[in-house]
KOLGULO-65006 format. One line per 2 residues: their letters; for each residue x, y, z of N, C-alpha, C, O, CB. Coordinates in steps of 0.2 Angstrom, whole numbers. Glycine has a CB too. Layout:
<sites>
a = X Y Z X Y Z X Y Z X Y Z X Y Z  ...
</sites>
This chain:
<sites>
me = -24 12 -138 -28 17 -134 -35 15 -139 -39 11 -137 -24 26 -134  -35 17 -146 -41 16 -150 -43 9 -147 -49 10 -144 -40 15 -158
ry = -41 3 -147 -41 -3 -146 -47 -2 -138 -53 -3 -137 -32 -6 -146  -41 1 -135 -46 0 -126 -56 5 -128 -61 3 -125 -39 7 -116
lc = -55 10 -132 -59 14 -133 -64 12 -133 -69 14 -131 -57 17 -135  -64 5 -139 -68 1 -145 -70 -6 -139 -72 -11 -141 -64 -2 -153
le = -69 -5 -133 -72 -13 -128 -78 -10 -125 -80 -4 -124 -66 -16 -121  -84 -18 -123 -90 -16 -122 -88 -16 -116 -83 -19 -114 -96 -20 -125
ea = -94 -12 -112 -93 -12 -103 -91 -17 -102 -85 -18 -103 -98 -10 -98  -94 -22 -99 -92 -28 -99 -88 -30 -98 -88 -34 -93 -92 -30 -102
il = -83 -29 -104 -75 -32 -100 -73 -24 -98 -68 -25 -95 -68 -37 -107  -74 -19 -98 -70 -12 -97 -71 -15 -87 -67 -13 -83 -75 -2 -102
rr = -76 -18 -87 -79 -17 -79 -71 -24 -76 -67 -23 -71 -92 -22 -78  -71 -27 -79 -68 -33 -78 -58 -31 -79 -52 -33 -77 -72 -38 -84
lv = -60 -28 -83 -52 -27 -86 -47 -26 -81 -49 -22 -77 -51 -21 -90  -41 -28 -81 -36 -25 -75 -28 -24 -81 -27 -25 -87 -35 -32 -68
ie = -24 -23 -75 -16 -21 -81 -13 -23 -75 -14 -20 -69 -14 -10 -85  -8 -29 -76 -1 -31 -72 6 -29 -74 6 -28 -80 0 -39 -72
nd = 10 -29 -70 16 -29 -73 19 -35 -73 16 -39 -70 19 -25 -70  26 -36 -79 27 -42 -80 35 -40 -78 39 -36 -75 25 -45 -89
dr = 36 -45 -81 45 -48 -78 50 -46 -83 56 -46 -82 46 -57 -77  47 -45 -89 52 -43 -95 50 -36 -96 54 -31 -96 51 -49 -103
ry = 44 -34 -98 42 -27 -101 41 -21 -100 43 -15 -101 38 -28 -104  35 -23 -94 30 -19 -91 31 -18 -83 29 -22 -79 23 -23 -93
ta = 36 -12 -82 34 -10 -74 30 -11 -71 27 -15 -74 33 -5 -72  28 -10 -66 25 -6 -61 22 2 -65 16 4 -67 30 -5 -56
rd = 28 6 -65 25 11 -66 23 10 -75 19 14 -77 32 17 -63  25 6 -78 25 8 -84 16 6 -83 13 10 -87 31 4 -91
cl = 12 3 -80 4 -1 -79 1 8 -77 -4 10 -78 3 -9 -72  7 10 -73 3 18 -68 2 23 -74 -3 26 -74 11 23 -62
rv = 5 23 -81 5 27 -85 -2 26 -88 -6 30 -89 11 27 -89  -2 17 -91 -7 16 -93 -15 16 -90 -20 16 -94 -7 11 -94
ht = -15 16 -81 -19 19 -78 -23 26 -80 -29 28 -81 -16 19 -72  -18 30 -81 -17 36 -81 -23 37 -85 -28 39 -83 -11 40 -83
et = -22 34 -91 -23 36 -98 -31 34 -99 -36 37 -101 -18 32 -104  -31 27 -94 -38 23 -94 -42 23 -88 -48 24 -88 -36 16 -95
gv = -39 22 -84 -41 20 -78 -45 13 -76 -50 12 -74 -45 25 -78  -39 9 -78 -40 3 -77 -36 0 -69 -31 3 -67 -38 1 -84
pv = -37 -3 -67 -34 -4 -60 -29 -10 -62 -30 -15 -64 -38 -5 -53  -24 -6 -58 -16 -9 -58 -14 -17 -54 -14 -16 -48 -11 -1 -54
if = -12 -24 -56 -12 -29 -52 -5 -29 -51 -2 -26 -55 -14 -36 -54  -3 -31 -45 4 -28 -44 7 -35 -42 5 -38 -36 5 -22 -39
dt = 11 -37 -46 16 -45 -47 21 -43 -42 25 -38 -44 20 -48 -56  23 -45 -36 28 -47 -34 34 -49 -38 39 -45 -41 27 -52 -30
lh = 33 -55 -38 40 -58 -41 41 -55 -48 47 -56 -49 41 -67 -40  38 -53 -54 38 -49 -58 41 -43 -56 46 -41 -60 33 -48 -61
hr = 40 -40 -51 45 -31 -50 51 -34 -49 55 -33 -53 43 -26 -42  51 -38 -44 59 -40 -42 62 -42 -48 67 -39 -50 61 -45 -37
vn = 58 -46 -51 64 -50 -59 64 -46 -65 68 -49 -69 61 -58 -62  60 -38 -66 59 -35 -72 67 -30 -68 68 -27 -63 50 -30 -73
ss = 70 -30 -74 79 -27 -73 77 -19 -71 81 -15 -68 85 -28 -81  70 -17 -73 69 -11 -76 65 -9 -72 63 -3 -73 67 -10 -82
sd = 63 -13 -65 60 -9 -58 64 -8 -52 65 -12 -48 54 -12 -56  64 -3 -53 71 -1 -48 68 3 -41 72 5 -37 78 4 -52
ep = 60 3 -41 58 6 -36 55 0 -29 52 -5 -30 51 12 -39  56 4 -23 58 -2 -18 48 -2 -19 45 3 -22 65 1 -9
ve = 45 -7 -16 39 -10 -16 35 -3 -13 30 0 -15 39 -17 -11  39 -3 -7 34 3 -2 32 10 -3 27 14 0 37 5 3
ki = 38 11 -9 38 17 -15 32 16 -20 29 21 -22 45 17 -18  32 12 -22 29 12 -29 21 8 -25 17 10 -29 35 6 -36
yp = 20 5 -20 15 0 -22 7 8 -17 1 7 -19 18 -12 -16  8 11 -14 3 17 -14 0 19 -20 -6 20 -21 6 23 -11
hi = 4 19 -24 2 22 -31 -3 15 -35 -8 15 -39 9 24 -37  0 12 -33 -4 4 -35 -12 6 -33 -18 7 -35 1 -4 -29
aa = -10 5 -29 -17 4 -22 -21 9 -23 -26 8 -21 -16 4 -12  -20 15 -25 -25 21 -28 -27 22 -36 -30 27 -38 -20 27 -27
tw = -25 15 -39 -30 14 -45 -36 9 -45 -40 7 -49 -28 12 -51  -34 8 -38 -43 5 -36 -45 10 -31 -43 13 -26 -43 -5 -32
ns = -54 9 -36 -59 13 -32 -65 7 -29 -65 1 -31 -62 19 -38  -68 8 -25 -74 5 -21 -77 0 -25 -78 -6 -24 -80 9 -19
rd = -78 5 -34 -83 -1 -36 -77 -6 -39 -79 -11 -42 -89 2 -43  -72 -6 -38 -64 -12 -41 -65 -15 -36 -65 -21 -37 -55 -8 -42
gi = -64 -15 -28 -63 -19 -22 -59 -18 -19 -57 -12 -19 -63 -26 -23  -55 -22 -17 -48 -22 -14 -43 -23 -19 -44 -27 -24 -48 -27 -8
pm = -36 -18 -17 -34 -18 -25 -31 -29 -23 -32 -33 -18 -23 -9 -28  -28 -29 -27 -27 -36 -28 -20 -36 -28 -16 -31 -28 -30 -39 -33
vd = -17 -42 -27 -8 -42 -29 -7 -50 -29 -10 -54 -26 -2 -39 -21  -1 -52 -35 1 -59 -35 6 -59 -32 10 -56 -34 1 -63 -41
ys = 6 -65 -26 11 -64 -23 14 -71 -26 11 -77 -26 11 -63 -16  20 -70 -26 23 -77 -27 31 -78 -23 33 -72 -22 24 -80 -35
sq = 35 -83 -22 41 -84 -19 46 -83 -27 43 -84 -32 42 -92 -13  52 -82 -26 54 -87 -30 59 -91 -30 63 -91 -25 55 -85 -34
dp = 60 -97 -36 63 -105 -35 69 -103 -34 72 -100 -39 63 -110 -42  74 -104 -27 76 -104 -25 83 -109 -32 89 -108 -31 73 -104 -20
dg = 80 -112 -36 86 -118 -39 83 -116 -47 86 -119 -51 84 -127 -36  77 -110 -47 75 -108 -54 78 -102 -56 81 -98 -52 68 -108 -55
rp = 77 -103 -63 78 -96 -67 74 -90 -63 69 -90 -60 75 -96 -76  77 -86 -65 72 -78 -62 65 -77 -64 64 -76 -70 75 -70 -64
gk = 61 -77 -59 55 -77 -62 51 -84 -62 45 -84 -62 57 -75 -70  54 -89 -60 51 -97 -58 48 -95 -53 50 -91 -49 55 -102 -56
ha = 42 -99 -54 38 -100 -46 43 -106 -41 45 -111 -44 28 -104 -48  44 -104 -34 43 -109 -31 38 -115 -29 33 -114 -31 45 -107 -27
at = 40 -119 -26 36 -126 -25 31 -123 -18 25 -123 -17 44 -134 -24  39 -119 -13 34 -116 -8 33 -110 -6 35 -106 -10 36 -118 -2
id = 29 -108 -2 31 -101 0 36 -100 4 36 -104 9 26 -97 2  40 -95 4 44 -91 7 41 -87 12 39 -81 10 48 -88 2
is = 39 -89 19 38 -86 24 39 -79 26 35 -75 28 40 -90 28  50 -77 26 51 -74 29 50 -69 23 48 -63 24 56 -75 34
df = 51 -71 16 48 -66 9 41 -64 11 39 -58 11 48 -71 -1  38 -67 13 29 -65 12 26 -60 17 21 -57 17 23 -71 12
lr = 30 -61 23 30 -55 27 34 -51 27 32 -45 29 29 -56 33  40 -51 25 43 -44 23 37 -39 17 34 -34 18 52 -45 20
ft = 37 -43 11 31 -38 6 24 -39 11 19 -36 10 28 -44 -3  24 -41 15 16 -38 18 20 -33 23 18 -27 20 10 -45 24
ge = 24 -31 27 25 -27 30 27 -21 25 26 -15 26 30 -31 34  30 -23 19 30 -15 14 25 -14 13 26 -8 10 32 -14 8
vc = 19 -16 13 12 -15 9 8 -14 15 2 -15 14 9 -22 5  9 -11 23 5 -12 28 5 -3 27 11 -1 26 8 -17 36
pf = 1 1 27 -6 -1 31 -13 -3 26 -19 -3 28 -7 7 35  -10 -4 19 -14 -7 15 -17 -13 15 -14 -19 16 -13 -7 11
dv = -23 -13 15 -27 -20 14 -27 -20 8 -28 -15 4 -35 -22 15  -24 -28 6 -22 -29 -1 -27 -39 -1 -27 -42 4 -11 -29 -3
di = -29 -40 -5 -32 -47 -10 -25 -50 -14 -23 -49 -19 -39 -44 -16  -23 -55 -8 -18 -57 -9 -18 -66 -13 -19 -71 -11 -14 -56 -3
ml = -18 -63 -20 -16 -70 -24 -10 -75 -23 -5 -72 -24 -14 -69 -32  -9 -82 -20 -2 -86 -20 -3 -87 -26 -8 -89 -29 -1 -93 -17
ei = 5 -86 -30 6 -88 -38 11 -94 -35 17 -94 -36 11 -81 -44  10 -99 -31 14 -104 -26 11 -114 -30 6 -117 -31 9 -102 -16
kd = 16 -115 -31 15 -120 -34 9 -126 -29 4 -130 -31 22 -123 -37  12 -126 -21 8 -131 -18 1 -126 -16 1 -124 -10 11 -134 -10
ke = -2 -123 -19 -7 -119 -18 -10 -117 -9 -10 -112 -5 -13 -122 -23  -12 -125 -7 -15 -124 -2 -12 -124 3 -13 -121 8 -18 -127 -1
qs = -6 -128 1 -2 -128 10 2 -123 10 5 -121 15 2 -135 12  3 -121 5 6 -112 6 1 -106 9 3 -101 13 10 -108 -2
al = -4 -106 7 -10 -101 9 -13 -104 16 -19 -102 18 -18 -101 2  -10 -110 21 -12 -110 26 -4 -110 31 -3 -112 37 -18 -116 26
la = 2 -108 26 6 -106 29 6 -97 32 9 -93 36 12 -109 26  3 -97 27 2 -89 24 -2 -85 32 0 -82 36 -5 -88 16
la = -8 -89 29 -12 -87 35 -10 -88 43 -11 -85 48 -17 -90 34  -8 -94 42 -3 -94 51 -1 -89 51 -3 -85 55 3 -99 54
al = 6 -87 45 11 -82 46 8 -76 49 11 -72 53 14 -81 39  3 -75 46 -1 -68 47 -7 -65 55 -10 -60 56 -6 -68 39
eg = -7 -70 58 -10 -72 63 -8 -65 67 -3 -64 69 -8 -80 66  -14 -60 68 -12 -56 71 -14 -50 67 -17 -46 70 -5 -58 73
dr = -12 -49 59 -11 -45 57 -17 -41 55 -21 -43 51 -7 -47 53  -18 -38 58 -26 -32 59 -27 -33 52 -32 -37 52 -25 -20 61
rl = -27 -32 47 -31 -34 39 -35 -40 38 -39 -42 34 -26 -34 32  -31 -44 43 -33 -51 41 -38 -51 46 -42 -55 43 -27 -57 40
tq = -40 -50 52 -41 -51 56 -49 -45 57 -54 -48 59 -35 -50 58  -49 -39 54 -56 -37 52 -59 -40 48 -65 -38 49 -56 -32 50
rg = -59 -43 44 -62 -47 38 -66 -53 42 -71 -56 39 -57 -49 33  -63 -56 50 -65 -61 51 -61 -66 49 -64 -70 48 -70 -62 50
g = -53 -67 49 -50 -72 45 -52 -77 41 -48 -81 39 -48 -75 47
</sites>
């Protein structure tokens, strides 16, 4: 906390905290937010892989979204699919659409800024957009 209090305002305006796959759960990040006001980025794969992350997404995500205010913008989420042949936490080469749609359903009705952490970024982004066709969260921004 001591170091946080010494940070310049320009840094504080851009600072976010993210859960990881080994040490810090989304709940840990929420505790840091309570002390600092720093918004929390939710990483879906890290949440699944971290053995201490036992809360369902639909239960923890409303708390994550509440860490963002209008000045911060739309809550950001790092989304990635697990590589089916890789070690736990390894990003897949392409998006798993059924998993992606399950996740977007879990965070409904919240608006989210999803950053895809997938190897074939553009191809997976196009697949994700096609899968979300008709989702009001996408269409209200003009698609």
